[in-house]
PDB file of N, CA, C and O in Angstrom:
ATOM      1  N   MET A   1      72.939  79.434 121.392  1.00  0.00           N
ATOM      2  CA  MET A   1      73.660  78.698 122.158  1.00  0.00           C
ATOM      3  C   MET A   1      72.440  78.751 122.833  1.00  0.00           C
ATOM      4  O   MET A   1      71.677  79.717 122.831  1.00  0.00           O
ATOM      5  N   THR A   2      72.166  76.987 123.792  1.00  0.00           N
ATOM      6  CA  THR A   2      70.964  76.597 124.736  1.00  0.00           C
ATOM      7  C   THR A   2      71.881  75.247 125.937  1.00  0.00           C
ATOM      8  O   THR A   2      72.448  74.234 125.528  1.00  0.00           O
ATOM      9  N   LEU A   3      71.788  75.568 127.016  1.00  0.00           N
ATOM     10  CA  LEU A   3      72.449  74.863 128.376  1.00  0.00           C
ATOM     11  C   LEU A   3      70.746  73.464 128.032  1.00  0.00           C
ATOM     12  O   LEU A   3      69.628  73.973 127.945  1.00  0.00           O
ATOM     13  N   LYS A   4      70.825  72.593 127.956  1.00  0.00           N
ATOM     14  CA  LYS A   4      69.963  71.273 128.084  1.00  0.00           C
ATOM     15  C   LYS A   4      70.178  70.862 130.026  1.00  0.00           C
ATOM     16  O   LYS A   4      71.239  70.393 130.437  1.00  0.00           O
ATOM     17  N   LEU A   5      69.327  71.069 130.700  1.00  0.00           N
ATOM     18  CA  LEU A   5      70.046  70.075 131.796  1.00  0.00           C
ATOM     19  C   LEU A   5      69.551  68.993 132.116  1.00  0.00           C
ATOM     20  O   LEU A   5      69.196  68.753 133.270  1.00  0.00           O
ATOM     21  N   THR A   6      69.401  67.797 130.710  1.00  0.00           N
ATOM     22  CA  THR A   6      69.315  67.184 131.353  1.00  0.00           C
ATOM     23  C   THR A   6      70.017  66.200 130.091  1.00  0.00           C
ATOM     24  O   THR A   6      70.578  66.781 129.163  1.00  0.00           O
ATOM     25  N   GLY A   7      69.972  65.159 130.105  1.00  0.00           N
ATOM     26  CA  GLY A   7      70.738  63.950 128.844  1.00  0.00           C
ATOM     27  C   GLY A   7      69.565  63.457 127.967  1.00  0.00           C
ATOM     28  O   GLY A   7      69.944  62.836 126.974  1.00  0.00           O
ATOM     29  N   GLU A   8      68.534  63.559 128.074  1.00  0.00           N
ATOM     30  CA  GLU A   8      67.606  62.531 127.661  1.00  0.00           C
ATOM     31  C   GLU A   8      68.044  61.632 126.371  1.00  0.00           C
ATOM     32  O   GLU A   8      67.764  60.434 126.429  1.00  0.00           O
ATOM     33  N   ASP A   9      68.844  62.222 124.982  1.00  0.00           N
ATOM     34  CA  ASP A   9      68.823  61.965 123.720  1.00  0.00           C
ATOM     35  C   ASP A   9      70.527  61.850 124.013  1.00  0.00           C
ATOM     36  O   ASP A   9      71.329  62.173 123.136  1.00  0.00           O
ATOM     37  N   ASN A  10      70.828  61.502 124.948  1.00  0.00           N
ATOM     38  CA  ASN A  10      72.354  61.138 124.560  1.00  0.00           C
ATOM     39  C   ASN A  10      72.624  60.040 124.378  1.00  0.00           C
ATOM     40  O   ASN A  10      73.754  59.945 123.898  1.00  0.00           O
ATOM     41  N   ASP A  11      71.944  58.748 124.581  1.00  0.00           N
ATOM     42  CA  ASP A  11      72.299  57.296 123.805  1.00  0.00           C
ATOM     43  C   ASP A  11      72.122  57.570 122.158  1.00  0.00           C
ATOM     44  O   ASP A  11      72.828  56.886 121.417  1.00  0.00           O
ATOM     45  N   ALA A  12      71.360  58.379 121.661  1.00  0.00           N
ATOM     46  CA  ALA A  12      71.481  59.242 120.416  1.00  0.00           C
ATOM     47  C   ALA A  12      72.497  59.507 119.455  1.00  0.00           C
ATOM     48  O   ALA A  12      72.707  59.221 118.276  1.00  0.00           O
ATOM     49  N   LEU A  13      73.214  60.336 120.618  1.00  0.00           N
ATOM     50  CA  LEU A  13      74.216  61.397 119.973  1.00  0.00           C
ATOM     51  C   LEU A  13      75.464  60.257 120.125  1.00  0.00           C
ATOM     52  O   LEU A  13      75.398  59.185 120.726  1.00  0.00           O
ATOM     53  N   ALA A  14      76.877  60.947 119.230  1.00  0.00           N
ATOM     54  CA  ALA A  14      78.110  59.060 119.206  1.00  0.00           C
ATOM     55  C   ALA A  14      78.871  60.418 119.726  1.00  0.00           C
ATOM     56  O   ALA A  14      79.553  61.205 119.069  1.00  0.00           O
ATOM     57  N   TRP A  15      78.466  60.442 121.402  1.00  0.00           N
ATOM     58  CA  TRP A  15      79.574  60.572 121.453  1.00  0.00           C
ATOM     59  C   TRP A  15      81.420  61.543 121.764  1.00  0.00           C
ATOM     60  O   TRP A  15      81.585  61.571 122.983  1.00  0.00           O
ATOM     61  N   THR A  16      82.146  61.952 121.325  1.00  0.00           N
ATOM     62  CA  THR A  16      83.907  61.692 121.872  1.00  0.00           C
ATOM     63  C   THR A  16      84.163  62.516 122.387  1.00  0.00           C
ATOM     64  O   THR A  16      83.666  63.640 122.464  1.00  0.00           O
ATOM     65  N   LYS A  17      85.291  61.891 122.975  1.00  0.00           N
ATOM     66  CA  LYS A  17      85.776  62.960 124.766  1.00  0.00           C
ATOM     67  C   LYS A  17      87.504  63.109 124.184  1.00  0.00           C
ATOM     68  O   LYS A  17      88.362  62.392 123.667  1.00  0.00           O
ATOM     69  N   SER A  18      87.345  64.434 124.622  1.00  0.00           N
ATOM     70  CA  SER A  18      89.446  65.237 124.043  1.00  0.00           C
ATOM     71  C   SER A  18      89.767  64.427 124.319  1.00  0.00           C
ATOM     72  O   SER A  18      89.249  63.590 125.059  1.00  0.00           O
ATOM     73  N   SER A  19      90.988  64.434 123.662  1.00  0.00           N
ATOM     74  CA  SER A  19      92.208  62.816 123.809  1.00  0.00           C
ATOM     75  C   SER A  19      92.775  63.933 124.898  1.00  0.00           C
ATOM     76  O   SER A  19      93.746  63.409 125.444  1.00  0.00           O
ATOM     77  N   HIS A  20      92.524  65.442 125.503  1.00  0.00           N
ATOM     78  CA  HIS A  20      93.697  65.615 126.253  1.00  0.00           C
ATOM     79  C   HIS A  20      92.923  65.706 127.621  1.00  0.00           C
ATOM     80  O   HIS A  20      93.167  66.415 128.597  1.00  0.00           O
ATOM     81  N   SER A  21      91.694  64.578 127.367  1.00  0.00           N
ATOM     82  CA  SER A  21      91.018  64.101 129.077  1.00  0.00           C
ATOM     83  C   SER A  21      91.817  62.639 129.388  1.00  0.00           C
ATOM     84  O   SER A  21      92.558  61.920 128.718  1.00  0.00           O
ATOM     85  N   SER A  22      91.328  62.589 130.620  1.00  0.00           N
ATOM     86  CA  SER A  22      91.834  60.847 131.668  1.00  0.00           C
ATOM     87  C   SER A  22      90.932  60.919 132.120  1.00  0.00           C
ATOM     88  O   SER A  22      89.983  61.651 132.402  1.00  0.00           O
ATOM     89  N   ASN A  23      91.512  59.606 132.202  1.00  0.00           N
ATOM     90  CA  ASN A  23      90.631  59.195 133.377  1.00  0.00           C
ATOM     91  C   ASN A  23      90.327  59.252 135.241  1.00  0.00           C
ATOM     92  O   ASN A  23      89.489  59.009 136.110  1.00  0.00           O
ATOM     93  N   GLU A  24      92.042  59.890 134.944  1.00  0.00           N
ATOM     94  CA  GLU A  24      92.387  60.691 136.052  1.00  0.00           C
ATOM     95  C   GLU A  24      92.614  61.583 136.739  1.00  0.00           C
ATOM     96  O   GLU A  24      93.100  61.706 137.863  1.00  0.00           O
ATOM     97  N   GLY A  25      92.154  62.365 135.853  1.00  0.00           N
ATOM     98  CA  GLY A  25      92.378  64.229 135.396  1.00  0.00           C
ATOM     99  C   GLY A  25      90.661  64.721 135.941  1.00  0.00           C
ATOM    100  O   GLY A  25      89.728  63.926 135.831  1.00  0.00           O
ATOM    101  N   PRO A  26      90.507  65.911 136.427  1.00  0.00           N
ATOM    102  CA  PRO A  26      89.234  66.670 136.750  1.00  0.00           C
ATOM    103  C   PRO A  26      88.344  66.656 135.751  1.00  0.00           C
ATOM    104  O   PRO A  26      87.161  66.319 135.698  1.00  0.00           O
ATOM    105  N   ASP A  27      89.487  67.288 134.570  1.00  0.00           N
ATOM    106  CA  ASP A  27      88.811  67.400 132.927  1.00  0.00           C
ATOM    107  C   ASP A  27      88.383  67.059 132.242  1.00  0.00           C
ATOM    108  O   ASP A  27      89.123  67.207 131.270  1.00  0.00           O
ATOM    109  N   CYS A  28      87.057  66.352 131.815  1.00  0.00           N
ATOM    110  CA  CYS A  28      86.585  65.690 130.898  1.00  0.00           C
ATOM    111  C   CYS A  28      85.462  66.422 130.201  1.00  0.00           C
ATOM    112  O   CYS A  28      84.426  66.901 130.661  1.00  0.00           O
ATOM    113  N   VAL A  29      86.052  66.371 128.683  1.00  0.00           N
ATOM    114  CA  VAL A  29      84.338  66.856 127.714  1.00  0.00           C
ATOM    115  C   VAL A  29      84.627  66.290 126.957  1.00  0.00           C
ATOM    116  O   VAL A  29      85.694  65.785 126.608  1.00  0.00           O
ATOM    117  N   GLU A  30      83.862  66.307 126.675  1.00  0.00           N
ATOM    118  CA  GLU A  30      83.080  64.789 125.064  1.00  0.00           C
ATOM    119  C   GLU A  30      82.021  65.988 124.179  1.00  0.00           C
ATOM    120  O   GLU A  30      81.499  67.005 124.635  1.00  0.00           O
ATOM    121  N   VAL A  31      81.970  65.549 123.089  1.00  0.00           N
ATOM    122  CA  VAL A  31      81.542  66.637 122.108  1.00  0.00           C
ATOM    123  C   VAL A  31      80.908  65.307 121.423  1.00  0.00           C
ATOM    124  O   VAL A  31      81.357  64.166 121.309  1.00  0.00           O
ATOM    125  N   ALA A  32      79.295  66.095 120.881  1.00  0.00           N
ATOM    126  CA  ALA A  32      78.931  65.205 119.691  1.00  0.00           C
ATOM    127  C   ALA A  32      78.245  66.383 118.440  1.00  0.00           C
ATOM    128  O   ALA A  32      77.707  67.487 118.519  1.00  0.00           O
ATOM    129  N   THR A  33      78.573  65.547 117.430  1.00  0.00           N
ATOM    130  CA  THR A  33      78.089  66.461 116.891  1.00  0.00           C
ATOM    131  C   THR A  33      76.752  65.900 115.492  1.00  0.00           C
ATOM    132  O   THR A  33      76.898  64.815 114.931  1.00  0.00           O
ATOM    133  N   THR A  34      75.449  66.926 115.109  1.00  0.00           N
ATOM    134  CA  THR A  34      74.397  66.807 114.172  1.00  0.00           C
ATOM    135  C   THR A  34      74.634  67.436 113.762  1.00  0.00           C
ATOM    136  O   THR A  34      75.476  68.208 114.222  1.00  0.00           O
ATOM    137  N   PRO A  35      73.804  67.678 111.990  1.00  0.00           N
ATOM    138  CA  PRO A  35      74.303  68.888 110.943  1.00  0.00           C
ATOM    139  C   PRO A  35      73.767  69.914 111.733  1.00  0.00           C
ATOM    140  O   PRO A  35      74.160  70.733 110.903  1.00  0.00           O
ATOM    141  N   GLY A  36      73.135  70.743 112.727  1.00  0.00           N
ATOM    142  CA  GLY A  36      73.298  71.719 112.851  1.00  0.00           C
ATOM    143  C   GLY A  36      73.571  72.258 114.191  1.00  0.00           C
ATOM    144  O   GLY A  36      73.552  73.432 114.561  1.00  0.00           O
ATOM    145  N   THR A  37      73.835  71.158 114.869  1.00  0.00           N
ATOM    146  CA  THR A  37      74.374  71.688 116.611  1.00  0.00           C
ATOM    147  C   THR A  37      76.049  70.692 116.755  1.00  0.00           C
ATOM    148  O   THR A  37      76.491  69.705 116.168  1.00  0.00           O
ATOM    149  N   VAL A  38      76.582  71.615 117.873  1.00  0.00           N
ATOM    150  CA  VAL A  38      78.011  70.269 118.394  1.00  0.00           C
ATOM    151  C   VAL A  38      77.412  70.646 120.228  1.00  0.00           C
ATOM    152  O   VAL A  38      77.489  71.780 120.700  1.00  0.00           O
ATOM    153  N   HIS A  39      76.924  69.590 120.910  1.00  0.00           N
ATOM    154  CA  HIS A  39      76.833  69.542 122.473  1.00  0.00           C
ATOM    155  C   HIS A  39      78.051  69.310 122.209  1.00  0.00           C
ATOM    156  O   HIS A  39      78.686  68.808 121.282  1.00  0.00           O
ATOM    157  N   VAL A  40      78.377  70.025 123.754  1.00  0.00           N
ATOM    158  CA  VAL A  40      79.582  70.110 124.494  1.00  0.00           C
ATOM    159  C   VAL A  40      78.939  69.193 126.419  1.00  0.00           C
ATOM    160  O   VAL A  40      78.079  69.626 127.187  1.00  0.00           O
ATOM    161  N   ARG A  41      79.665  68.121 126.539  1.00  0.00           N
ATOM    162  CA  ARG A  41      78.746  67.378 128.073  1.00  0.00           C
ATOM    163  C   ARG A  41      80.494  67.413 129.129  1.00  0.00           C
ATOM    164  O   ARG A  41      81.604  67.834 128.804  1.00  0.00           O
ATOM    165  N   ASP A  42      80.022  66.801 130.346  1.00  0.00           N
ATOM    166  CA  ASP A  42      81.130  66.360 131.319  1.00  0.00           C
ATOM    167  C   ASP A  42      81.408  65.178 130.881  1.00  0.00           C
ATOM    168  O   ASP A  42      80.605  64.464 130.280  1.00  0.00           O
ATOM    169  N   SER A  43      82.334  64.945 131.097  1.00  0.00           N
ATOM    170  CA  SER A  43      81.724  63.337 130.395  1.00  0.00           C
ATOM    171  C   SER A  43      82.122  62.317 131.682  1.00  0.00           C
ATOM    172  O   SER A  43      82.544  61.161 131.664  1.00  0.00           O
ATOM    173  N   LYS A  44      81.843  63.133 132.698  1.00  0.00           N
ATOM    174  CA  LYS A  44      82.131  62.376 134.306  1.00  0.00           C
ATOM    175  C   LYS A  44      80.941  62.704 134.890  1.00  0.00           C
ATOM    176  O   LYS A  44      80.717  62.243 136.010  1.00  0.00           O
ATOM    177  N   ASN A  45      79.767  63.722 134.124  1.00  0.00           N
ATOM    178  CA  ASN A  45      78.225  63.661 134.141  1.00  0.00           C
ATOM    179  C   ASN A  45      77.670  63.532 133.024  1.00  0.00           C
ATOM    180  O   ASN A  45      77.115  64.507 132.517  1.00  0.00           O
ATOM    181  N   VAL A  46      77.688  62.626 132.555  1.00  0.00           N
ATOM    182  CA  VAL A  46      77.280  62.033 131.523  1.00  0.00           C
ATOM    183  C   VAL A  46      75.578  62.442 131.387  1.00  0.00           C
ATOM    184  O   VAL A  46      75.046  62.580 130.286  1.00  0.00           O
ATOM    185  N   ALA A  47      74.949  62.583 132.496  1.00  0.00           N
ATOM    186  CA  ALA A  47      73.390  63.101 132.365  1.00  0.00           C
ATOM    187  C   ALA A  47      72.579  64.834 132.523  1.00  0.00           C
ATOM    188  O   ALA A  47      71.510  65.415 132.333  1.00  0.00           O
ATOM    189  N   GLY A  48      74.237  65.094 133.092  1.00  0.00           N
ATOM    190  CA  GLY A  48      73.568  66.511 133.551  1.00  0.00           C
ATOM    191  C   GLY A  48      73.408  67.326 132.454  1.00  0.00           C
ATOM    192  O   GLY A  48      72.836  66.832 131.482  1.00  0.00           O
ATOM    193  N   PRO A  49      73.978  69.043 132.368  1.00  0.00           N
ATOM    194  CA  PRO A  49      73.952  69.875 131.364  1.00  0.00           C
ATOM    195  C   PRO A  49      74.790  69.781 130.244  1.00  0.00           C
ATOM    196  O   PRO A  49      76.017  69.725 130.160  1.00  0.00           O
ATOM    197  N   ARG A  50      73.851  69.775 129.349  1.00  0.00           N
ATOM    198  CA  ARG A  50      74.984  70.124 127.954  1.00  0.00           C
ATOM    199  C   ARG A  50      74.971  71.285 127.513  1.00  0.00           C
ATOM    200  O   ARG A  50      73.906  71.902 127.512  1.00  0.00           O
ATOM    201  N   LEU A  51      75.715  71.655 127.208  1.00  0.00           N
ATOM    202  CA  LEU A  51      75.975  72.965 125.993  1.00  0.00           C
ATOM    203  C   LEU A  51      75.757  72.424 124.580  1.00  0.00           C
ATOM    204  O   LEU A  51      76.385  71.504 124.055  1.00  0.00           O
ATOM    205  N   SER A  52      74.762  73.146 124.050  1.00  0.00           N
ATOM    206  CA  SER A  52      74.555  72.929 122.747  1.00  0.00           C
ATOM    207  C   SER A  52      75.037  74.652 121.619  1.00  0.00           C
ATOM    208  O   SER A  52      74.440  75.663 121.989  1.00  0.00           O
ATOM    209  N   VAL A  53      75.513  74.734 121.034  1.00  0.00           N
ATOM    210  CA  VAL A  53      76.315  75.578 120.056  1.00  0.00           C
ATOM    211  C   VAL A  53      75.519  75.237 118.252  1.00  0.00           C
ATOM    212  O   VAL A  53      74.911  74.228 117.894  1.00  0.00           O
ATOM    213  N   PRO A  54      75.721  76.035 117.742  1.00  0.00           N
ATOM    214  CA  PRO A  54      76.160  76.078 116.210  1.00  0.00           C
ATOM    215  C   PRO A  54      77.321  75.619 115.918  1.00  0.00           C
ATOM    216  O   PRO A  54      78.233  75.810 116.723  1.00  0.00           O
ATOM    217  N   PRO A  55      77.541  74.978 114.824  1.00  0.00           N
ATOM    218  CA  PRO A  55      79.312  74.695 114.825  1.00  0.00           C
ATOM    219  C   PRO A  55      80.363  76.173 114.274  1.00  0.00           C
ATOM    220  O   PRO A  55      81.508  76.555 114.515  1.00  0.00           O
ATOM    221  N   GLY A  56      79.504  76.541 113.645  1.00  0.00           N
ATOM    222  CA  GLY A  56      80.135  78.344 113.822  1.00  0.00           C
ATOM    223  C   GLY A  56      80.574  78.656 114.298  1.00  0.00           C
ATOM    224  O   GLY A  56      81.715  79.041 114.041  1.00  0.00           O
ATOM    225  N   VAL A  57      80.000  78.738 115.394  1.00  0.00           N
ATOM    226  CA  VAL A  57      80.161  79.209 116.804  1.00  0.00           C
ATOM    227  C   VAL A  57      81.341  78.125 117.307  1.00  0.00           C
ATOM    228  O   VAL A  57      82.485  78.569 117.220  1.00  0.00           O
ATOM    229  N   TRP A  58      81.218  76.900 117.769  1.00  0.00           N
ATOM    230  CA  TRP A  58      82.080  76.256 117.835  1.00  0.00           C
ATOM    231  C   TRP A  58      83.424  76.358 117.354  1.00  0.00           C
ATOM    232  O   TRP A  58      84.512  76.391 117.928  1.00  0.00           O
ATOM    233  N   ALA A  59      82.906  76.421 115.585  1.00  0.00           N
ATOM    234  CA  ALA A  59      84.708  76.579 115.378  1.00  0.00           C
ATOM    235  C   ALA A  59      85.245  77.731 115.679  1.00  0.00           C
ATOM    236  O   ALA A  59      86.466  77.619 115.579  1.00  0.00           O
ATOM    237  N   ASP A  60      84.781  79.328 116.163  1.00  0.00           N
ATOM    238  CA  ASP A  60      84.997  80.129 116.484  1.00  0.00           C
ATOM    239  C   ASP A  60      85.955  79.926 117.842  1.00  0.00           C
ATOM    240  O   ASP A  60      87.144  80.224 117.952  1.00  0.00           O
ATOM    241  N   PHE A  61      85.191  79.409 118.707  1.00  0.00           N
ATOM    242  CA  PHE A  61      85.697  78.801 120.067  1.00  0.00           C
ATOM    243  C   PHE A  61      87.161  78.257 119.976  1.00  0.00           C
ATOM    244  O   PHE A  61      88.159  78.884 120.331  1.00  0.00           O
ATOM    245  N   ILE A  62      87.137  76.949 119.425  1.00  0.00           N
ATOM    246  CA  ILE A  62      87.894  76.808 118.647  1.00  0.00           C
ATOM    247  C   ILE A  62      89.542  76.954 118.361  1.00  0.00           C
ATOM    248  O   ILE A  62      90.552  76.436 118.838  1.00  0.00           O
ATOM    249  N   ALA A  63      89.160  78.279 116.973  1.00  0.00           N
ATOM    250  CA  ALA A  63      90.331  78.414 117.085  1.00  0.00           C
ATOM    251  C   ALA A  63      90.893  79.711 118.028  1.00  0.00           C
ATOM    252  O   ALA A  63      92.071  80.065 118.067  1.00  0.00           O
ATOM    253  N   SER A  64      89.914  80.259 118.684  1.00  0.00           N
ATOM    254  CA  SER A  64      90.613  81.336 119.687  1.00  0.00           C
ATOM    255  C   SER A  64      91.750  80.445 121.266  1.00  0.00           C
ATOM    256  O   SER A  64      92.612  80.824 122.059  1.00  0.00           O
ATOM    257  N   VAL A  65      91.029  79.191 120.963  1.00  0.00           N
ATOM    258  CA  VAL A  65      91.669  78.071 122.185  1.00  0.00           C
ATOM    259  C   VAL A  65      93.417  78.389 121.292  1.00  0.00           C
ATOM    260  O   VAL A  65      94.479  78.990 121.448  1.00  0.00           O
ATOM    261  N   VAL A  66      92.657  77.440 120.294  1.00  0.00           N
ATOM    262  CA  VAL A  66      93.990  77.313 119.637  1.00  0.00           C
ATOM    263  C   VAL A  66      95.317  78.396 119.286  1.00  0.00           C
ATOM    264  O   VAL A  66      96.469  78.134 118.939  1.00  0.00           O
ATOM    265  N   ARG A  67      94.684  79.618 119.517  1.00  0.00           N
ATOM    266  CA  ARG A  67      95.369  80.691 119.574  1.00  0.00           C
ATOM    267  C   ARG A  67      96.977  80.641 120.614  1.00  0.00           C
ATOM    268  O   ARG A  67      97.683  81.645 120.709  1.00  0.00           O
TER     269      ARG A  67
END
Protein backbone atom coordinates (compact mmCIF):
# COMPACT_ATOMS: atom_id res chain seq x y z
CA MET A 1 0.00 0.00 0.00
CA THR A 2 1.24 3.47 -0.77
CA LEU A 3 0.01 6.93 0.07
CA LYS A 4 0.80 9.60 -2.49
CA LEU A 5 0.73 13.12 -1.16
CA THR A 6 0.26 14.76 -4.53
CA GLY A 7 -2.01 13.97 -7.43
CA GLU A 8 0.51 14.57 -10.17
CA ASP A 9 -1.05 12.00 -12.52
CA ASN A 10 -4.72 12.51 -11.60
CA ASP A 11 -5.55 13.69 -15.13
CA ALA A 12 -4.31 10.40 -16.61
CA LEU A 13 -6.68 8.29 -14.48
CA ALA A 14 -10.39 7.68 -15.07
CA TRP A 15 -11.94 8.38 -11.67
CA THR A 16 -15.34 6.96 -10.66
CA LYS A 17 -17.30 8.48 -7.79
CA SER A 18 -18.92 6.17 -5.26
CA SER A 19 -22.66 5.71 -5.76
CA HIS A 20 -23.01 6.44 -2.03
CA SER A 21 -21.39 9.87 -2.39
CA SER A 22 -23.32 13.07 -2.93
CA ASN A 23 -22.46 16.70 -3.46
CA GLU A 24 -24.18 17.58 -0.17
CA GLY A 25 -22.54 14.95 2.03
CA PRO A 26 -19.14 14.92 3.69
CA ASP A 27 -18.22 11.45 2.38
CA CYS A 28 -17.06 11.53 -1.22
CA VAL A 29 -14.80 8.73 -2.43
CA GLU A 30 -13.49 8.23 -5.95
CA VAL A 31 -11.69 5.18 -7.31
CA ALA A 32 -9.52 4.74 -10.41
CA THR A 33 -8.05 1.44 -11.55
CA THR A 34 -4.95 0.61 -13.53
CA PRO A 35 -3.70 -2.90 -14.36
CA GLY A 36 -1.84 -3.36 -11.06
CA THR A 37 -3.26 -0.70 -8.76
CA VAL A 38 -6.50 0.65 -7.33
CA HIS A 39 -6.28 4.36 -6.49
CA VAL A 40 -8.62 5.94 -3.91
CA ARG A 41 -9.04 9.65 -3.23
CA ASP A 42 -11.35 12.21 -1.64
CA SER A 43 -13.34 13.81 -4.47
CA LYS A 44 -13.46 17.10 -2.58
CA ASN A 45 -9.65 17.26 -2.56
CA VAL A 46 -8.54 15.80 -5.90
CA ALA A 47 -4.99 17.08 -5.56
CA GLY A 48 -4.67 15.76 -2.01
CA PRO A 49 -3.43 12.44 -0.70
CA ARG A 50 -4.33 9.29 -2.59
CA LEU A 51 -4.24 5.71 -1.38
CA SER A 52 -2.89 3.13 -3.85
CA VAL A 53 -3.36 -0.59 -3.22
CA PRO A 54 -3.04 -3.83 -5.21
CA PRO A 55 -6.37 -5.08 -6.67
CA GLY A 56 -6.44 -8.11 -4.33
CA VAL A 57 -6.14 -5.91 -1.26
CA TRP A 58 -8.96 -3.69 -2.55
CA ALA A 59 -11.15 -6.76 -3.22
CA ASP A 60 -10.52 -8.02 0.33
CA PHE A 61 -11.41 -4.60 1.74
CA ILE A 62 -14.66 -4.40 -0.25
CA ALA A 63 -15.60 -7.93 0.76
CA SER A 64 -15.10 -7.08 4.44
CA VAL A 65 -17.19 -3.92 4.16
CA VAL A 66 -20.07 -5.70 2.42
CA ARG A 67 -20.39 -8.32 5.18
